[in-house]
N, CA and C atoms as a LAMMPS dump frame, in Angstrom:
ITEM: TIMESTEP
0
ITEM: NUMBER OF ATOMS
165
ITEM: BOX BOUNDS ff ff ff
-5.0000000000000000e+02 5.0000000000000000e+02
-5.0000000000000000e+02 5.0000000000000000e+02
-5.0000000000000000e+02 5.0000000000000000e+02
ITEM: ATOMS id mol type element x y z
1 1 1 N 250.648 -478.969 278.84
2 1 2 C 251.081 -480.247 278.33
3 1 3 C 252.434 -480.045 277.649
4 2 1 N 253.396 -480.853 278.014
5 2 2 C 254.742 -480.767 277.431
6 2 3 C 254.755 -481.38 276.029
7 3 1 N 255.714 -480.967 275.21
8 3 2 C 255.804 -481.455 273.838
9 3 3 C 255.944 -482.971 273.793
10 4 1 N 256.755 -483.552 274.675
11 4 2 C 256.93 -485.009 274.644
12 4 3 C 255.621 -485.734 274.943
13 5 1 N 254.781 -485.156 275.785
14 5 2 C 253.469 -485.742 276.076
15 5 3 C 252.548 -485.634 274.857
16 6 1 N 252.613 -484.5 274.168
17 6 2 C 251.827 -484.311 272.947
18 6 3 C 252.247 -485.345 271.909
19 7 1 N 253.547 -485.504 271.714
20 7 2 C 254.064 -486.469 270.741
21 7 3 C 253.615 -487.882 271.108
22 8 1 N 253.687 -488.215 272.374
23 8 2 C 253.267 -489.546 272.827
24 8 3 C 251.786 -489.781 272.523
25 9 1 N 250.948 -488.783 272.777
26 9 2 C 249.516 -488.92 272.519
27 9 3 C 249.215 -488.974 271.024
28 10 1 N 250.081 -488.386 270.208
29 10 2 C 249.889 -488.412 268.757
30 10 3 C 250.189 -489.785 268.162
31 11 1 N 250.928 -490.62 268.854
32 11 2 C 251.389 -491.888 268.297
33 11 3 C 250.251 -492.794 267.833
34 12 1 N 249.127 -492.74 268.501
35 12 2 C 248.01 -493.615 268.154
36 12 3 C 246.873 -492.851 267.48
37 13 1 N 247.197 -491.707 266.934
38 13 2 C 246.185 -490.874 266.274
39 13 3 C 246.447 -490.821 264.778
40 14 1 N 245.394 -490.618 264.038
41 14 2 C 245.46 -490.511 262.589
42 14 3 C 245.887 -489.088 262.218
43 15 1 N 247.02 -488.963 261.56
44 15 2 C 247.537 -487.638 261.214
45 15 3 C 246.63 -486.908 260.231
46 16 1 N 245.974 -487.652 259.349
47 16 2 C 245.057 -487.014 258.407
48 16 3 C 243.906 -486.353 259.152
49 17 1 N 243.387 -487.017 260.179
50 17 2 C 242.302 -486.439 260.978
51 17 3 C 242.776 -485.19 261.71
52 18 1 N 243.982 -485.244 262.263
53 18 2 C 244.531 -484.068 262.953
54 18 3 C 244.713 -482.927 261.956
55 19 1 N 245.234 -483.249 260.778
56 19 2 C 245.438 -482.254 259.717
57 19 3 C 244.117 -481.583 259.345
58 20 1 N 243.083 -482.38 259.131
59 20 2 C 241.783 -481.824 258.726
60 20 3 C 241.194 -480.92 259.803
61 21 1 N 241.359 -481.286 261.051
62 21 2 C 240.798 -480.506 262.156
63 21 3 C 241.589 -479.221 262.401
64 22 1 N 242.918 -479.318 262.343
65 22 2 C 243.77 -478.192 262.738
66 22 3 C 244.219 -477.311 261.582
67 23 1 N 244.271 -477.879 260.374
68 23 2 C 244.808 -477.145 259.236
69 23 3 C 246.328 -477.188 259.159
70 24 1 N 246.954 -477.91 260.07
71 24 2 C 248.414 -478.072 260.066
72 24 3 C 248.761 -479.078 258.974
73 25 1 N 249.804 -478.793 258.204
74 25 2 C 250.155 -479.694 257.111
75 25 3 C 250.5 -481.088 257.631
76 26 1 N 250.172 -482.089 256.811
77 26 2 C 250.456 -483.475 257.167
78 26 3 C 251.95 -483.651 257.416
79 27 1 N 252.777 -483.022 256.573
80 27 2 C 254.227 -483.144 256.706
81 27 3 C 254.706 -482.597 258.051
82 28 1 N 254.196 -481.45 258.454
83 28 2 C 254.569 -480.872 259.749
84 28 3 C 254.171 -481.8 260.885
85 29 1 N 252.955 -482.333 260.824
86 29 2 C 252.495 -483.271 261.853
87 29 3 C 253.394 -484.503 261.912
88 30 1 N 253.761 -485.009 260.742
89 30 2 C 254.632 -486.186 260.681
90 30 3 C 255.998 -485.883 261.307
91 31 1 N 256.554 -484.729 261.007
92 31 2 C 257.857 -484.357 261.564
93 31 3 C 257.799 -484.214 263.081
94 32 1 N 256.708 -483.685 263.593
95 32 2 C 256.542 -483.568 265.048
96 32 3 C 256.382 -484.955 265.656
97 33 1 N 255.534 -485.777 265.048
98 33 2 C 255.252 -487.121 265.571
99 33 3 C 256.501 -487.994 265.608
100 34 1 N 257.362 -487.853 264.608
101 34 2 C 258.573 -488.673 264.536
102 34 3 C 259.746 -488.066 265.298
103 35 1 N 259.548 -486.881 265.868
104 35 2 C 260.596 -486.256 266.658
105 35 3 C 261.636 -485.508 265.853
106 36 1 N 261.41 -485.35 264.558
107 36 2 C 262.378 -484.64 263.715
108 36 3 C 262.27 -483.128 263.876
109 37 1 N 261.123 -482.665 264.342
110 37 2 C 260.951 -481.251 264.684
111 37 3 C 260.98 -481.155 266.196
112 38 1 N 262.027 -480.562 266.722
113 38 2 C 262.228 -480.499 268.173
114 38 3 C 261.603 -479.271 268.821
115 39 1 N 261.365 -478.221 268.023
116 39 2 C 260.883 -476.966 268.591
117 39 3 C 259.806 -476.346 267.69
118 40 1 N 258.624 -476.98 267.613
119 40 2 C 257.567 -476.425 266.76
120 40 3 C 256.995 -475.135 267.348
121 41 1 N 256.361 -474.352 266.508
122 41 2 C 255.724 -473.112 266.963
123 41 3 C 254.679 -473.425 268.027
124 42 1 N 254.556 -472.549 268.989
125 42 2 C 253.606 -472.747 270.085
126 42 3 C 252.173 -472.827 269.569
127 43 1 N 251.83 -472.035 268.564
128 43 2 C 250.472 -472.069 268.001
129 43 3 C 250.185 -473.433 267.381
130 44 1 N 251.184 -474.032 266.765
131 44 2 C 251.024 -475.365 266.188
132 44 3 C 250.729 -476.376 267.281
133 45 1 N 251.501 -476.328 268.34
134 45 2 C 251.314 -477.255 269.462
135 45 3 C 249.953 -477.023 270.116
136 46 1 N 249.549 -475.773 270.256
137 46 2 C 248.245 -475.468 270.853
138 46 3 C 247.108 -476.064 270.034
139 47 1 N 247.208 -476.003 268.706
140 47 2 C 246.176 -476.589 267.845
141 47 3 C 246.129 -478.106 268.003
142 48 1 N 247.29 -478.732 268.104
143 48 2 C 247.336 -480.186 268.291
144 48 3 C 246.735 -480.557 269.642
145 49 1 N 247.087 -479.814 270.678
146 49 2 C 246.534 -480.076 272.014
147 49 3 C 245.017 -479.932 271.992
148 50 1 N 244.522 -478.913 271.319
149 50 2 C 243.078 -478.722 271.214
150 50 3 C 242.426 -479.953 270.583
151 51 1 N 243.016 -480.449 269.516
152 51 2 C 242.485 -481.661 268.873
153 51 3 C 242.517 -482.846 269.833
154 52 1 N 243.648 -483.056 270.485
155 52 2 C 243.799 -484.207 271.375
156 52 3 C 242.811 -484.161 272.538
157 53 1 N 242.529 -482.981 273.035
158 53 2 C 241.593 -482.847 274.154
159 53 3 C 240.145 -483.079 273.739
160 54 1 N 239.834 -482.813 272.478
161 54 2 C 238.449 -482.941 272.012
162 54 3 C 238.156 -484.276 271.341
163 55 1 N 239.193 -485.04 271.024
164 55 2 C 238.972 -486.311 270.311
165 55 3 C 239.626 -487.466 271.023
């Protein structure tokens, strides 16, 4: 899954729920969701993808 697809799928998701499931800080999730972080760590993206696939 490409980063732009992950960001698109995050648009209708609750960041607090993603934060609680993944342990990724709310601020980091917000920066990714808003496109301010262009190159997040692969492990971060993998955790988000895992959440998106399971919820």
